C-alpha positions in Angstrom: 91.8 101.1 94.2 95.2 100.9 93.3 95.5 104.8 93.9 94.2 104.4 97.3 97.0 102.1 98.2 99.6 104.2 96.7 98.2 107.2 98.7 98.2 105.2 101.7 101.9 104.1 101.5 102.8 107.6 100.4 101.5 108.8 103.7 104.7 107.4 105.0 106.7 110.2 103.3 104.2 112.9 104.4 104.4 111.9 107.8 108.2 111.9 107.5 108.3 115.4 106.4 106.1 116.5 109.5 108.7 114.6 111.7 111.6 115.8 109.9 110.5 119.3 110.0 109.9 119.5 113.6 113.2 119.5 115.8 111.5 117.8 119.0 109.8 115.1 116.7 113.1 114.6 114.7 115.1 114.0 117.9 112.8 111.0 118.6 112.5 109.5 115.1 113.7 106.8 112.9 115.2 109.4 110.7 117.3 110.7 113.7 118.5 107.0 114.2 119.4 106.6 110.5 121.3 110.0 110.5 123.4 109.0 113.5 124.1 105.5 112.0 125.5 107.2 109.0 127.5 109.7 111.3 129.0 106.8 113.1 130.0 105.2 109.9 131.7 108.6 109.1 129.2 109.2 106.0 128.4 113.0 107.4 126.8 113.9 104.0 123.9 111.3 104.8 124.0 112.0 108.6 122.6 114.6 110.4 124.1 117.3 108.3 121.5 115.8 105.6 118.5 114.8 107.7 118.5 117.4 110.5 116.4 120.2 109.3 117.9 122.8 111.7 121.1 122.4 110.0 120.6 120.9 106.4 118.8 123.9 105.3 122.3 125.4 104.7 123.4 122.6 102.5 122.4 124.6 99.5 124.6 127.5 100.1 128.3 128.2 99.7 130.2 127.7 103.0 126.7 127.3 104.3 126.1 131.2 104.4 123.3 132.1 102.0 125.0 135.5 101.6 127.6 133.8 99.6 125.2 132.5 97.1 124.4 129.1 95.8 126.6 126.2 96.3 126.4 125.5 92.6 123.9 126.6 90.1 120.4 125.5 91.0 121.1 124.4 94.5 118.4 126.3 96.1 115.9 125.7 93.3 115.8 122.9 90.7 118.2 120.7 92.5 117.1 121.5 96.1 115.5 118.1 96.2 118.8 116.5 96.5 120.2 119.2 99.2 118.5 117.9 102.2 116.3 115.0 103.7 113.3 117.1 104.1 113.2 118.2 100.4 114.1 114.5 99.4 111.2 113.1 101.4 109.0 115.6 99.9 109.8 114.8 96.4 109.1 111.2 96.8 105.7 112.2 98.6 104.8 114.3 95.6 105.5 111.3 93.3 103.2 109.3 95.3 100.5 112.0 94.9 101.1 112.0 91.1 101.0 108.4 90.9 97.8 108.1 92.8 96.3 110.7 90.3 97.5 108.7 87.2 96.1 105.3 88.6 93.0 106.8 89.8 89.6 105.2 89.0 86.3 105.5 90.5 85.4 103.4 93.5 81.7 104.5 93.8 79.6 106.2 91.2 79.7 109.6 93.3 82.8 111.5 93.2 82.2 113.0 96.8 82.2 109.7 98.4 85.5 108.9 96.4 87.0 112.1 97.8 85.9 111.3 101.3 87.3 107.8 101.1 90.8 109.3 100.0 90.5 111.9 102.7 89.9 109.0 105.2 93.1 107.3 103.8 94.8 110.3 104.0 94.1 110.5 107.6 94.5 106.9 108.8 97.7 106.7 106.9 99.0 110.0 108.3 98.3 108.4 111.9 99.5 105.1 111.3 103.0 106.2 109.8 103.3 109.3 112.3 103.3 106.6 115.3 105.7 104.2 113.6 108.1 106.8 112.6 108.8 108.0 116.1 110.5 106.0 118.5 
């Protein structure tokens, strides 16, 4: 049962990936509001430069140019998690998935019913959080 709760709350991060990854949705989301807040405070590394997927993809490259190579060793591979908001949110989502697996215990006597319950929670969580994240 704990794994169902972990999965449900993890859907916040999965929904956030969808929102951040789409410019139209991002512009109307809490993530855009958060980025604007940091930009106003002069913390540009945590602002739109980090959260706006249309520009943040370049954070991992020297002078934002892939032709010049990685910003530092591993910035486009092992450390990409920390280079932009989408990858950071994806990391937290994956942690929730792993935690749900670790804490899984059968809910019913039938695995297929458990799988359907997880799928139901996945769908409900995605819908709930997608609506909450968008302004």
